[in-house]
Structure formats: C-alpha cells, structure tokens
N, C-alpha and C positions, 0 to 999 in steps of 0.2 A: 586551446592556446591561442589561436589567432585572435580570438576575440580579447582576450586578457591583453595581448600585445597591443591591439588596437585602441583598447581604453587606456592601456599605460600611455601610449604615444598621444593620444588625445588630451590626456591630462598634462602630459608635459608642454603640449603645445598651447594650450589654455593658460599654463603658468607661465609661460614665456610672453605671452599676448598681454597678461596682466602685468606683468613686470615692465614690458615696453609702455604700455598704457600710463603706468605709475610714474615713470621718467618723464614723459611726454607731459601729463598733466601737472606735474609739480613744477613745470616750466611755464606753465600757462595762466593767465588770470581767470578769475571766476567766470566771466562772460565768455571767454573762448572755451573753457571746460563745458560750458553749459552748450554753447555751439557743437562742440565734439559730441556730447552725449546726443544730442538732436541728430546729427550726421551718422553716427553709430547705428541708431535704430533704423533710419531711413537706409542708408549705404553702408553696411558694415565694412566691405571690402576697401572702400574709399576712406573710411575712418582710420582702418587700421594702417594703410598705405601712409596717412597723413601723420599718425603716431610715430610710424617707423622714420619719416623723415626728420621729424623733431627730434627723436631720439638719437639719431645718427649725428644731428649738428649739436646736440648736448654733448655727445660723446667726444666730438672733436672740438670742444670748446669754441665753438662758433656764436653760441648763443649766451649772453652775460644777463640780460634782463628778461623778464617773463615777457610771454608773448600775448599780445592783446586780441582781443576779438577781431578788430581790424586787419591785424597781421595774419592772423588764422585765416581769415576770409581771403588775404591776398595769396596765401600759400595754396588753398583750395583752386582758387583761379588759376594759378600758375601750373597746377597738376594737370587741368584741362587741356592745356596748349601742347 
C-alpha cells in the first residue's frame, strides 16, 4: 500500500509541476523557454524555483507581457542574491 500511495503522491506532484511549468512557459518568449529548458537539465531545483516565481507573479497579475530571455536571466541573477 505504501508504494502505491508514494506513486500516487509522486504522480500528483509531477502533475502540479507540469501545470506550474505550463503557466510559466506560456508567459515566456521562445528564447526564455529555451534557457529554462537548459537550466532545468543542469539545475532542476533552480528551474522549478524560477517557474514558481513566474507562476506566482502571473497569478498576482504582476506580469502583463511575455518574459524575455534577458528578463529571465535577471530573475536568475536575483535568485542568487
């Protein structure tokens, strides 16, 4: 039973991450999405953190235009500080 519950929890978490990424990617330019993909393969936790920040800003209506690659880089830099 524990294994089934763990699998269900993992599946739910993966679905939530996919939704979060979809929200973030829809708000990004193609070049920013490309950078996100590169970041995700090298640093998955950092990529998820960035996607979470973007999704939160979207849900708070603080982003009206698509995030450019340069803006995404600035977000990543600010996450380091």
